[in-house]
N, C-alpha and C positions, 0 to 999 in steps of 0.2 A: 217687586220687592222695594221696600222703602230705602231711599239713598241714605247712607251713613254719613250725614253731615257733621263735621267737627265744629264744636262751639267753643272749645277751650283747649289750650295747650299748657300743660304744667310747666312751671318755671324750672329751668335747668334740667329738663328731661331729654330723652333721646329724640323725641320728636321735634323739640325746639331746635336741637343741635343740627337735625337734618333739614330744617327749613319748612317743615309741615306747619300750616297756618290755619287760623280759624277761617271757616268757610270752605276749606278743602273737603274733598269727599274720599272716603276709604273705599276702594273698589274691591280688593281681595287680599288675602294673606296666603302665601305659598300657592297661589294660583286657585285657591278655593274661595268661593263667595262667602260673605259673612252675613248670615241671616239675622242674628241677634247677638246679645252680649255674651251668651254662653259659647257660641262659636268663636267670638273674638278672644275670650279668655283662654279658651282651649288652644287656639291656634298660635297665640303669642308666647306660649310657655317655653318653646325651644330656645336654644342659645343662638341659633342661626335662622333667621326668617327673612322672607321677601314680601314687601308690602307694596301694593299698587295704589297710587294716589292720583286723583284728578284735581288739578289746580283750578282756581277760579276762572282763569283764562281759557280753560279747556285742555290744557297740556297735560298729558299723563306721564307720571313718573313711576319707575320701579326701583324701590329702595331696598338695598341689602343691609341687614342689621345683625351685628354681632353683639350679644349681651349676655348677662347671667341668666341662668335657667330661672323661669317664673318672673323675671324682672319686667315690671310695667314699662311701657314706652311713653307714657304721659299724655294720652289722648282722652278727651271727654267728648261724648257724643250728644246729639240733639235730644235724644230721649235715652233714659236709663236702660231700656230694653233694647235699644237700636232697632225697634220694630213696633208695630202697633199692638196694643194690648188686645187679647182675644176677648170678645164680648160674650155674654151668657145667653144661651138659647133656651134657658128654662123659663117657666112662667110660675115660679114658686108662689104658693098661696100665702106665704108669710113675708114676702119680700118687702123690705122697708123702702126701697127706692120707689116702688109702685105707690107708696103712701106719701110721697113728698108733694108739697103744694106746688102749684104752678108758679113760673116766673123766676125760679132760681137759676143760677148759672148752669150752662149745658153739661159741664163736666160731672155735676152731681147726679145726673140722670144716667150716666154710663155704668152699665152693669159689667164688671170684668169677671172672668172665669178662667184665669190664666195661670197655669202651673208655675211659670217663671216668676210671677209676682208673689206666688206662695213662698217660693224659695227666697226671693229678694226682699219682700216686705212683710211676710207673714200672713198674706191674704188667704182666705180659705176658698177651695175650689171643690166643685161637685164631682169632677172628672166626667160628667156627661158630655162635654164638648171634646173630649180627648180621643183621638184615634190610636190605633196600636203603635204607629210610628211616633206619635208624641210620647207615649209611655216609654218606648225604646230609647227615645232621646233623653228622658229624665234618667233612665238607667245608665246610659253611656256616659253622661256627664256627672252622674251620681249627685243629682240635685236633692239634697237631703238637709233638713226634713221637708216633707210635704204636708201641708195642712188641708185635711179633707173634710168638707162639709157633708156629713152623712144624713142627718135628720132621722132616719130609721133604717134598720136592716130588714124590715119586712118589704119585700120588693114591690108588691102591689101598692102598698101604702106610699112607698117612696116615689113610685111613678105618679101617683095621685098628687103628692105634695109638691113635686117638682114640675109636674105637667110635661113630662119628657119620657118617651119610651126607652131612651138610652139609660135611664136611671137604674134599670135592672141589671146592668152589666157590672155593678159595683164590686161584687166579690171577686170576679175574674180579674179586675184591675187591682184590687188590694192584694190579692194572692201573688200577682206578678211583682208588685212593688215589694212585698214582704220577702219573697224568694231572693230578690236582688239586694236585700238589706238596705232599702230605702227607708229611713225612719219616718214615721207617720204620727201626726197629731189629728185627733178627730174633734169634730164639733156637732152638737145636736141643738137646733133651735126648737125648744120645747113648746108645743102648742096644746093648750088645755083641751082635753077631749078628743085629741087626734093621734098624736104620737107619744102620749104619756102612758102611765099604767103599765099594762102588760107589754106594750110595744116598747116602752123604755127598758123594761127588764130584758127583753129579747135583744135590744141594741147593745146594752152593756155586756151581756153574756157573749154575744157574737163578736164584738170588737175586742174584748179582753183576750180572745184567742190569739190575737196578734202580738200580745206582749212577748218579748221586750221590744221588738221592732216598732210596734204601736206603743208610743211613749205615753200618751195621755189622752183623755177625752174630757171635753168641756160641755156642760149643759147649761144653756142660757135661755131665759124666757123670751117668748115672742113679744116684740114691741109694737104697740098699736098707736098710730097717730090718728088725728081727727079727719084725715084725708083718705078714707077707705071706701069712698063711694063705688059701688059696683064690684067690690072685691069680696072674697070669701070671708064669712063672718067667723072670727076667731075670738072667744072671750078671753079676758086676762085672768091670770091666777089669783084667786082670793087668798087671804092670809091662811085660811085653813088648808086650802089646796097646796100652798107653798110648803106648809109644815108636812103634809103627806109626802111631797116630793123629796124633801130633806130626809125624812125617815127612810124612805125607799132607797135613796143613794147612799145614805150612811151605812145601811146593811150591806150593800154591795161593796163599799169601801172596806168594811171589816172583813168580809169574805176574801176579797182579792188580796188584802194585805197579808192575810194568813197563808193563802195558797200560793201567791205570786210575788209577794214582797213589795207590792206597790198598791196604793189606793186606786190608781189609774183614772177613775172618773171624778170629776170635780164640778161643784155647782158655782155659778157666778154669784157675786155678792148680792145681787138684787133678790135672790130667793130668800136669803137670811133677813135682809131688811124688810121684805114684804111680809114675812112671817113673824117678824118681831123677835127673832131668836138670835142668840149670840153668834158672832162669826166664829169660824173654826180657828184653832191656834196656829201659830206660825209654822210649826213642823208638820202640821196636817197637810200642807200644801206641797210638800216634797220638792222644794226648790222653785215653786211658782212657774210651772212649765207653760201655763196658759194665761199669764198676767195680762197680756194685751187684749184678751177676751173678757176682761173684767172679773177674772177669777182670782180672788185673793188680794185684790188691789188695796182694799181698806185694811185688811190685816197686816200686810206689809207696811203700809203707811203708819199704822198704829205702833208697830214694833220699832220702826225708825224714829217716830215721834218720841216714844218713851225713852229711847237712848239719848236723843238730842235734848230732851227736856231735863234729864238727869245731869247733863253737863251745862245747862243754862244757868248763868250767874243771875241772881235776883237783882232787880234794880227798881228805881221808882221814877224812871224817865216817863214823862207825859207822852202818851201815844193815843191817837184816835184813828181808828181804821175800820173797814167793813169788808165782809166777804160775801159774794154772791154764790149760791150753790143750788143744785138741783134739789127738789123737795125730798127725794128719797134718802139723801145723805145729810139732811139738815141736822138730825139729832147727833149723828157721828161728829160732824164738824163743830157743832156747838159744844160738845163734850171736850174736844181737844182745846178749844178756845178758853173754856172755863179753867182748865188746868194751867194754861199759859198765864192767865190772869193772877193765878195764885203766886207766881214768881215775879211777874212784871206787874207790880201792885197798882201802878197808875196808868195801866194800859186798858183802854176801852175798845172792845171789838164787837161791832154789830154784825150778826150773821143773819142773812136774808135768803129764805128759800124762794126761788124764782119760779113762778107758775109758767109753764110752757104754753103760752097762747099761740105760738107760731105753728107748732106741730100738734098741739092739743094737750089738754090737762092730764091724759093718761101717760104722757111721756114725762118721766120724773128724773131722769139721769142728768148729770151735769154736762156730759159729753155732747148733749143736743140743745144746750142753751143757745139762745140767739141774742145779738146785740140789742135788737129793738125791744125785746121783752125785759131785758135788764134796764134799759133806759126808761121805759114806760112805768115800770114798777118801783124803780128806786129814785125817780126824780124829786120826790118830795120827802125822802128819808134822810136821817142823819147818816153821813157817810164818813166823816173824819177827813183826814188829809189823803188817805189812800184807799182804793177799792181793789180787792183781790178777786180775780176771776180765774177758775180752774183752767189749767193749760189744756186739758182734753177738750175744752170747748172751742179751741182754736184749730184751724187747719195746721197741719204739721209744718213746723219751722216757719210759721207766719204769726202775725198779730191780727189775723182776719178770722171773723166768726163765720158760721155756716150761712148767715143771710148777708154776707159780704160787708158787714159792719166792722170797721177797724177800731183798734184801741183808741186811736186819736178821735174818732167820731164819738165814742162814749165819753172821753175825757171832756170834750167840748160841751156835750149835752148835759153832763152831770156836774161839771166844774170840780173834778177830782182827779188826782193821779191814778192811773190804772196800772196794776201789777199783774202779770201772768203768774198765778199762784201755782206753786210747785205741788205735784201729786206725790212727791218723795218727802218723807217725814223730816229728815234733817234740814232740807232746804226750806220747807215750810216754816219751821221754827226760826231758822236764820233770817228769813225774809221779814217776819214780824219783829224780831229783835232789831233789825237794822232800820226800821221805819222811825 
């Protein structure tokens, strides 16, 4: 078991008062070993606890702590899980990690399939790596919601798509979570000619039976990079095929809304952009339960943008700025900027759709933009004083892009101030106003 190394002590905390220090190791709580963060959170809930600590000189302490129920003691560990993330044993035919070019940092090639990360970070898990005791642990700690990557409810097809014989245990696992009232969100990566059509109908029908414990289902299109040598050939959805999927899912939404009071299944924005059809309305997303999966992101931004724009005071301040975006969202972002210019009359905004040479031209979303493509394609373009780059193109809570290019590298290469552009409409308007 991984040692629970302490990397930070919160100021004025119980841990600081007791002399626990950075570099110390947590041995146990109430005599019980601590496997991960969920053990830790569960074991420190009581008003009286005993904690075993090994100091950096090897001396072991047993500390008795009296505190308020559920009160934290102020310890931060080396990893958020306090354990290694579980890696994926599937060989999914659609896996994007298998399509990454060589030479990127090692962490990008790690495939996680860990239910704890599903709870903590919203990651999707296939459940194929989970044993019965893992499910029991989810139920014991009531880790809810759990995000499940389903792909299809046809078990033979699921086994083929995931390349894992354990894929056929899905319904046994879902039923167990359902009976324990563990809320679930589902995901289908839709692959043209494979799990669409009648298989998609079956998946929606089967998974909708878990409503209301089954909260929502997202349907996202397969993403294809230029690095699929030796991998299963999967075509991209054409505009006409995207329209067919939208029509199919819309019928299910209408049926389920009438019968169960929820649309339940939602398509990612890419389907509407590919089809050239309007995005659904704000209320159609029922609170945006799968926003992090690209479902309704543009509709939410549009709604927030409209509100912010109505409050924006017209001015004639001279501004010159530019925005880099993925090609699929170019028309959407350009439309927002045109409306801003109607109020900020001497503001010039250059919107540039960046072709994804790093992953391949078929990748058109802004979340997979790279610094080197931005530099290469914008180096001779008018940029103004500031360049806005979407925040989803950066690693979480950093200014580093997927190819390890930092904001400062882009600023030096292009001679412009770079701003992490908000995907939230109010902040987007405010950022431009403040330039």
